[in-house]
N, C-alpha and C positions, 0 to 999 in steps of 0.2 A: 504492501499502499504508500504511496505516496505521502511522504509527511513535510509539508512545506514549511511547519513550524519549525522541525532540525534545519531542512534546508537553509531558510532562511536565516535563521542564528548562525549558523556556520558562515556564509556569504558576511553577515556582520562580524563575527572574529576574523574572518581573513579580510577584512579592510583593516581592521585594527592590527594585524598581525604586519599586513604593508607599510601601516604606518611607523611603527614601532621601531621596525627594521630601518626603513628609509629616511626618518629623521630621529638622530640622535638627542635633539637636545630634549624631546618633549617624553623620553624615555620614563625617566626617572618618576613625574607627574604624572603621565600616563598608567604606568603599573602600580602607584599607589592608588589612585581613584578606582581603578577597574576591582580590586580588592576589596576596597572602602563600600563598592555598588554590590559586589556580589551577591551578598547576603538579602538584597532586595527581590532575589529569587524565591525568598520563601515567601512573598505577599502573593503568590499565584493563586490559591485558593479563594482569595478575595473576589478574584476576577473569571473564574471557573465555577459554574457556566453563565454566570451571571451574566457578563460581559459578551466570552466569547468561548468554545470548547473545540481547542485544536486537536487533531490527532498525534500524538507525542509518543515519544518511544516506551515501547512496554505497555503502553497504553497508559500510563501512571495521571495523565491529568485529568482523564473521566472518572478513575475508579479513588484517586488520592487527592487528587485540586494539586496536587503538586508536579513537577514535570523536569528531566534533565534540560531543558533546552531554556529554562527561563532563567536559568544559574549564567548558560552563555551568552544568554541575550543583554543581561543586567551587568554581566563584565566587559562585553563590546561597547554597549551606549556608554555606560560610564566614563570608561577611557576616552572614546573618541569625542564624547561632549565636551570634557576639560581641556582637551588641547588644541580644537580647533581653530581659536583665537590666535594661537600663536603658532599656525601655520600658515595664517595671510599676514599676519604684522607681527614686524620685528618687535621682538620683545625681552626683556629681563627680570628675573626676579630678585627682588630686594629685601630684604630681613625687617620688618617694622621694630622699631625702637621699644625696648623696653619701658619706657617714657609713653610712648603712643599707645602699647597694649592697656596700659594702667587708666587710659582716660575713660571721661564719663560716658563717651561715643560707644563705649566698647565692654560697656557693664551689660548689655544682652547680649553678647558674643553666642554664649550657650544658646539663649532663645531663639537666636536667628536663625542656628545650624541648624535644631531640632526640632525647627517651628513645622515643616510638613509632617513630620509625624503625628505632633500635637492635633494639628488641624485635621489631619486623615483620621485620627482615632476619635477623636468628638463628631465629624459627620458622619462616620460610620457607624456610630453607636446611636447618636441621637435625632438622623434623619434616614428618610430612605431612600435618598439619592443610591444611584447605582455608582459601584466602586471605583469606576473607571473618572467620572465626574468629579466624588472627594479626589482622586488622586489628581486629578488637575489642577482642582481651585486649591489643594495642599502645594503644589509645585508653584504654582505662581506666586501665593503668596511666602514660601521658601524664596523666590528670587526677590519679592518685592522686599523682605525681609534683609537679604545680602546687602541691598545696594543702602538700604537705612541705615547697618549697619557698619557698611563698606565702601563709601559712596565714592574712594578712590578705584572699586573695581565695577564702578556702575557701567563702563563702554565693555568690558568684556562679558558683563551679563548682559546686557541688552545686545550686543553685535554674537556676543556667545550662542545665544537663544535662537537668533534667526539662521546663523550658520546652521547650525544642526537641522532646525527646522528644512532648510535648503537639503542637506545631504540626507537625511528621514525620507521625504518629498520623494528624491529621485529614488532611492531604495525601493519605497514603496510602488513605485511604476514601475521599477522591475520585476516585484513582488508578482503585481499584477499582470505583467505578459507572461510570466514564467507558469502563472497559475491561474489561469483566467476562471472566474466564476467562483473562486476559493473564496474569496469575501462574503459573499452571499450564502456560501456552507457553513462557513466559519464561525463570522461574527454574529452577535444575538441581537440582529437589527431590527425585531420587531421591538423592544423594551430599551432601545436606545434613539437617538433622533431618528436616524434612516437617511440621513441625508452624507452621499458621497459629492467628494469632490475629485475628479478624475478618477471616479473610482475607487477612492481611497476613504474611508470614515473619518469625520468631521473630527469625532473626537480624537482621531491617531495623529492628526494634525496639529490639535490643540494640546496634546499628550507630548509631540517632539518640542514643540515650544516650549513648554513648562520644563521638560528635561534640561533642553540647554539653557534655559534662564537660572536652574536651579546646579545645575552640575557643570558650568562653565568656571565660576569663580570659586567650589567646592575644596579643591587644592591650598588657593590662597587665603582663604578664608582659615581652616583648620590648623596647617603651619605657620600661619601670621606672616605672609609673603604680601610685598603690593609689587605692582609692576613697573618697570621702566621702560 
């Protein structure tokens, strides 16, 4: 049986691997963020089958809610989203001074970093939103929180969001070309908006922009770096 979820996840990992091999300056950041992002593969039960129900290795998604593909996907998109800005713009990391770390603006540092988890938990527990909308809102709020806490990273957050959106859009067009009709089979379009843009669920487009917003500055935010 064709497994588009596995194939597309491996395609993203291949893109990750190519970037990792050919762009040495981003390797450290890319690998760090990918490892940091991988555990998000554990969130798949929130989306299966409420949002989608893809075929998976050993039929794990349908039987347990978890699947191996989710970890490959999370690892790949995390590292890619984090470094796209550096691929397009000449930048260099600089450590923030200890004096700046203890400034009033950074007293909400941890809250900004964990805001997506907090918001998603609240929306999941106290609303009837489909989990994909809770995830999108959480990512957008995380991106806004990052800008408020680290205005020096505003350009990387916003431009990084757009760059990852563009990359993910191209990737999804390729997915639709390779697997025509699979969107209608895998995605639970009847319980979400059902809006398709060039055959892509609008939720996937918003999700990609949210990932780019949140993840483009996560390395600098965690490691206390700014960009020169």
